[in-house]
C-alpha positions in Angstrom: -4.5 14.6 16.3 -2.8 12.3 13.8 -2.4 8.6 14.2 1.1 7.1 13.5 1.2 5.0 10.4 3.4 2.0 10.9 5.4 0.3 8.1 3.0 -2.7 7.9 0.0 -0.4 7.4 1.9 1.6 4.8 2.8 -1.6 3.0 -0.8 -2.7 3.0 -2.0 0.7 1.6 0.6 0.7 -1.1 -0.2 -2.9 -2.1 -3.9 -1.9 -2.2 -3.2 1.0 -4.5 -1.0 -1.0 -6.9 -3.6 -3.8 -7.0 -6.2 -1.6 -8.6 -4.8 -2.3 -12.1 -3.3 -5.4 -13.6 -0.9 -3.3 -15.8 0.6 -1.7 -12.8 1.1 1.9 -11.9 4.0 4.3 -11.4 5.5 6.0 -8.4 4.0 9.5 -8.7 0.5 8.1 -9.2 1.0 5.8 -6.2 2.1 8.7 -4.1 -1.0 10.8 -5.1 -3.4 7.9 -4.3 -1.8 7.2 -0.9 -1.9 11.0 -0.2 -5.7 10.9 -0.6 -5.8 9.0 2.7 -2.7 10.0 4.6 0.2 12.5 4.3 3.3 10.9 2.8 6.3 12.2 0.9 7.9 10.6 -2.1 11.1 10.1 0.0 9.0 7.8 2.3 7.2 6.0 -0.5 10.1 4.9 -2.6 11.8 2.9 0.2 8.5 1.1 0.7 8.3 0.3 -3.0 11.9 -1.1 -2.9 11.2 -3.2 0.2 8.0 -4.6 -1.3 9.9 -5.4 -4.5 12.7 -7.0 -2.5 10.1 -9.1 -0.6 8.7 -10.3 -4.0 5.4 -8.6 -3.5 5.9 -6.2 -6.4 7.5 -6.6 -9.8 8.9 -3.6 -11.7 9.2 -2.8 -15.3 10.0 0.4 -17.3 8.0 1.8 -20.1 8.5 4.8 -22.4 6.3 7.8 -21.6 6.8 11.2 -23.1 10.3 10.4 -24.3 11.4 9.1 -20.8 11.3 5.8 -19.0 8.6 5.5 -16.4 9.0 2.8 -13.8 5.8 0.8 -13.2 5.0 -1.5 -10.2 2.6 -4.3 -10.3 1.6 -7.0 -7.8 3.0 -10.5 -7.9 1.1 -13.6 -6.8 2.8 -13.3 -3.5 1.8 -9.6 -3.3 -1.9 -10.6 -3.9 -1.6 -13.2 -1.1 0.0 -10.7 1.3 -2.6 -8.1 0.5 -5.4 -10.5 1.2 -3.8 -11.3 4.6 -3.5 -7.6 5.4 -7.2 -7.0 4.5 -8.3 -9.8 6.8 -6.1 -8.5 9.6 -7.3 -4.9 9.1 -10.9 -5.9 9.2 -10.4 -7.7 12.5 -8.3 -4.9 14.0 -10.6 -2.1 12.9 -13.7 -3.9 14.2 -12.1 -4.2 17.6 -11.0 -0.5 17.7 -14.5 0.6 16.5 -16.1 -1.5 19.3 -13.8 0.2 21.8 -14.7 3.7 20.6 -18.4 2.8 20.7 -18.5 1.7 24.3 -15.7 -0.5 25.2 -17.3 -3.8 24.3 -15.0 -6.7 25.1 -14.6 -9.7 22.8 
């Protein structure tokens, strides 16, 4: 069984991956990191990156690599704030789900 990954959770995961370095990271690397926790195609990832850029959570810059331009993504201040909110919400949500799995404790 596979759980459906909504767009908000995917945004949170991508922001978490990009946040690992101040310099930023590029699309293929982001895809590989996200794939370590869930199956995702590049055709799914790039619209997420564009949306996060449009929402001012990511900034983009190009850098030469191997004779070609490579597009890098890095968190903005807004992106750091949004990621912190996602982390808090995830902890609350996952604790509730875990409690349900472990015996249905209400609260």
